[in-house]
C-alpha positions in Angstrom: 234.2 52.6 126.7 233.7 51.8 123.0 231.1 54.7 122.7 233.6 57.1 124.3 236.3 56.1 121.9 234.0 56.3 118.9 232.9 59.8 119.9 236.5 61.0 120.3 237.6 59.6 117.0 234.6 61.0 115.2 235.4 64.4 116.6 239.0 64.0 115.2 237.5 63.0 111.9 235.2 66.0 111.6 232.0 64.2 112.6 232.3 61.7 109.7 232.2 57.9 110.3 235.5 56.3 111.1 237.8 56.2 108.1 241.2 54.6 107.3 242.9 57.8 108.5 241.3 57.5 111.9 242.0 53.8 112.1 245.7 54.6 111.5 245.6 57.3 114.2 244.0 54.9 116.6 246.6 52.2 115.9 249.4 54.8 116.5 247.9 55.8 119.8 247.4 52.2 121.0 251.0 51.3 120.0 252.4 54.3 121.8 250.5 53.4 125.0 251.7 49.8 124.7 255.2 51.1 124.4 254.9 53.2 127.5 253.4 50.4 129.5 256.1 48.0 128.3 258.8 50.4 129.2 257.4 50.9 132.7 257.5 47.2 133.3 261.0 46.9 132.0 260.4 45.2 128.6 262.7 47.4 126.6 262.7 45.3 123.4 258.9 45.2 123.3 258.7 48.9 124.0 261.1 49.8 121.2 259.2 47.6 118.7 255.8 49.1 119.7 257.2 52.6 119.5 258.7 51.9 116.1 255.4 50.5 114.8 253.6 53.5 116.4 255.8 55.9 114.5 255.1 54.1 111.2 251.4 54.1 111.8 251.5 57.8 112.7 253.4 58.8 109.5 251.0 56.7 107.4 248.1 58.6 109.1 249.9 61.9 108.4 250.4 61.1 104.7 246.8 59.9 104.3 245.5 63.0 106.1 247.6 65.4 103.8 246.4 63.5 100.7 242.8 63.8 102.0 243.1 67.5 102.6 244.6 68.0 99.1 241.9 65.9 97.5 239.1 67.8 99.3 240.7 71.2 98.4 240.7 70.2 94.7 236.9 69.6 94.6 
């Protein structure tokens, strides 16, 4: 499975090696999956915490991606 995940994240990163932006996206996805699994098993507090952390990781990814796009457009 690690090879599949690496290939998928490299496609998201435009074929470049994994960067901080992709690591943040990976963290957001993992935390959202954790939140869904915790909610299914009835752990509401853990699900809410994981969802909150996932939202933070996603927005950090979003800010880094926008800054990266702006930086590459200025070159």
